[in-house]
C-alpha positions as CSV (number, residue, x, y, z in Angstrom):
1,M,0.0,0.0,0.0
2,V,1.4,3.4,-1.0
3,I,0.5,6.4,1.1
4,N,1.0,9.7,-0.8
5,Y,0.4,12.3,1.8
6,D,3.1,14.0,3.9
7,E,2.3,12.6,7.3
8,K,2.8,9.0,6.2
9,R,0.2,7.9,8.8
10,D,-2.0,4.9,8.4
11,F,-5.0,7.1,8.3
12,K,-5.2,10.8,7.3
13,R,-6.3,13.2,9.9
14,M,-9.3,15.5,9.2
15,P,-9.6,18.8,11.0
16,V,-12.9,19.0,13.0
17,E,-14.6,21.5,15.2
18,C,-16.9,19.7,17.6
19,D,-17.8,19.4,21.3
20,I,-16.5,16.3,23.0
21,S,-17.6,14.8,26.4
22,Y,-15.8,12.0,28.1
23,T,-15.8,9.9,31.2
24,V,-13.0,7.8,32.7
25,A,-14.0,4.2,31.9
26,G,-16.1,2.9,34.8
27,G,-16.7,6.4,36.2
28,T,-19.7,8.7,36.1
29,E,-18.2,12.2,36.2
30,K,-18.5,13.8,32.7
31,F,-15.8,16.1,31.4
32,K,-15.9,18.4,28.3
33,G,-13.5,19.2,25.6
34,K,-13.2,20.7,22.1
35,G,-12.2,18.5,19.1
36,S,-9.5,19.5,16.8
37,D,-8.9,16.5,14.5
38,L,-10.2,13.1,13.8
39,S,-8.9,10.0,12.0
40,A,-10.1,6.5,11.5
41,T,-8.4,5.4,14.7
42,G,-8.3,8.4,17.0
43,V,-9.2,11.9,17.9
44,M,-7.4,14.9,19.3
45,F,-9.1,17.4,21.6
46,S,-8.3,20.1,24.2
47,A,-9.6,20.0,27.7
48,D,-9.0,21.5,31.1
49,T,-8.3,18.1,32.7
50,E,-4.9,16.4,32.7
51,L,-5.1,12.7,31.9
52,A,-2.4,10.1,32.4
53,L,-1.2,8.1,29.4
54,G,-3.0,4.8,29.2
55,T,-6.2,6.1,30.9
56,L,-9.2,4.4,29.3
57,L,-12.1,6.7,28.4
58,D,-15.6,6.6,27.1
59,V,-15.6,9.4,24.5
60,F,-18.7,11.1,23.0
61,I,-18.1,13.3,19.9
62,H,-20.9,15.8,19.2
63,P,-20.7,17.3,15.7
64,Y,-22.0,20.9,15.2
65,I,-23.8,19.7,12.1
66,K,-27.1,18.3,13.4
67,S,-27.5,15.9,10.4
68,V,-24.4,14.1,11.5
69,A,-24.9,11.5,14.3
70,D,-22.9,11.6,17.5
71,L,-20.0,9.2,17.7
72,T,-19.4,7.1,20.8
73,A,-16.1,5.2,21.3
74,K,-13.9,3.5,23.8
75,A,-10.5,5.2,23.8
76,E,-7.0,5.1,25.4
77,V,-5.0,8.3,26.1
78,I,-1.8,8.2,24.1
79,R,-0.9,11.9,24.3
80,N,-1.3,14.7,26.9
81,E,0.5,18.0,26.5
82,K,-0.1,21.1,28.5
83,Q,-0.7,24.2,26.3
84,G,-1.5,27.4,28.2
85,N,-4.3,26.7,30.6
86,S,-5.5,23.5,29.0
87,Y,-4.3,20.2,27.7
88,V,-4.1,18.7,24.2
89,I,-5.2,15.1,24.5
90,G,-4.8,12.4,21.9
91,V,-6.7,9.2,22.1
92,R,-6.7,5.9,20.2
93,M,-10.2,4.5,19.6
């Protein structure tokens, strides 16, 4: 398989603007974030909460376009970087 885009990732990322809510797997407290990009296997979002690498989440992606259904996924935190007053979080679904 030949991949012709610059990132050379398995799946190309698409920029998205959407609300995201998530809970730590097995928990009940909901947290909120803002989506920035999405691929076939993951999503990146910003949030106020720091999450340890390997944390398992239940993620709910809420598109701004009402004709597009919400996406629900089980995910694992694979990136967490502090930027200003928030965190950029990458998860693998």
